[in-house]
N, C-alpha and C positions, 0 to 999 in steps of 0.2 A: 883784439881788445880784452883786459882782464876787471872784472867785478875785485876790487879790492878794500877789506875787510881794515877796520882803522885797526886794529893788531898788530897787524904785518909791519904797515905804514911805521907803526909805531915801536915796531921791534925793529924795522929796517934803520930806522934813526938813534933807539940808544941802545941797541944792544951788540957788543961784540963778540956774541960769545959765535958758535957752528949756526943757530938758528938764527939771528943777526945779518950774519952775512950768508943765509942759506937766502932770508926775503929779501935784501939787498942786488940779488943774483936775479931774483922772478920779478921786481921792480922795475930793472934797466933792464930785463932781456924783453918783457912787453908795454915798453912805456907809457902805449894807453892804457887809462885804468879811467871805471866807472865805479862813481860811488854814487852812496843816497845823501842826501842836502845834512842830513847832522856827521856823520861821516868824519870832514876836519875836525869838526869842534871836539868828537870825543879822543881823536889827537892832541887837538894844544888841551884840554882839560888832561889829560894826566901828564904834558909834558910840565906843564902847570902845577901840578900833585907833585912829581919828582921834585923838581924846584925850591916848593914849599919846605920835601921832607928833609931836604940836600941831597940828594941824587944825583942829582944837573948842577951845577955851575951857571948862575943867571946869565951870562953869556951863552953856555950850550944851548939854553933852553931860546935864549934867544930869535939865536942860529934859527934851531927849529921851531921856531914859531913863524920865522920869516920863511922856510924852507916850505913850509907848509903851506902860511897864507900864496907864494910863486909858484906853488906844482899846478903842472899840466893838467890836472882830472879831471873829469869832465863830472860833473854833479848833476844827477838825480834827483828831480823834487819829488815832496811826497806827493802820490796825486790818490785821490776819494778811489780805483782802482785796486792799487796800488799797499792803500789800507785794508783795505779786505780781506786783499792778500795778508798782509804781513797780521791782520786779526788772527783768522783760518789758522795760520801756524803756531798760535801765543799754545799752546801747548808746548811743541816740542823747541821751541829757539822762543829768548825774551823777545816783544819786539821790537826793538832796538837792533837785535840783531835780524831778523825776520828782512826788511826790506833789499839784504848783502843779497839773502835768496833769490830772494823774488826778483831781484836788478840782473843773479845768472837764470832763471827761467826767465825772463822774460825777453832779451838778447840770447838765449843759447848760447852763452861765455861763459869760462871758468870761472869760480869764486877761490881765490887764492887768501887763506886765511891761517890763523896757529891754534883757533878754537877750535880744538876738537868736537864738541857740542855741533858747530856748522856743520863737520865734515861727518858726521854720523847722518843732519837734518838734511842732509846735502844729496847721500844715499838715499834716504828714503823718499825723497822725492825730483828723483833724478835731474839734479845738479854735478857738472862735475866739479869735484876741488881738486885744489892742489895744496896743500902742505909738509911742514916739515918732516912728518911722518909718514904720512900717504902721498905718493909722486904719484905723477900721472894722470 
């Protein structure tokens, strides 16, 4: 099982570069995903923004939105303990990003991310991260 950061999922869906391929490989190698409850909404928000900006066609945006809504991702609710941990991390990552770190810590599983700030915060907090630039 892996914690999937929204940016990895979005990149896997929309990016045809080597980074997008790396993300797709990571997500198919371990299909048991865990995300905080706001994660899928983050992905949908950016898909919508890309469509409105003309970077994605309506049909592509609809297909990606359908894929997000049907994905077998395990959603973790934000409970009081998680919120408390997120607040303690607000000096190193945003409170939107902190739940990804908290889940990885709580479950002892890797966080897959393209966000180098999360990679650094993970390293400082004992979280194993995998990213296109930091593998292992």
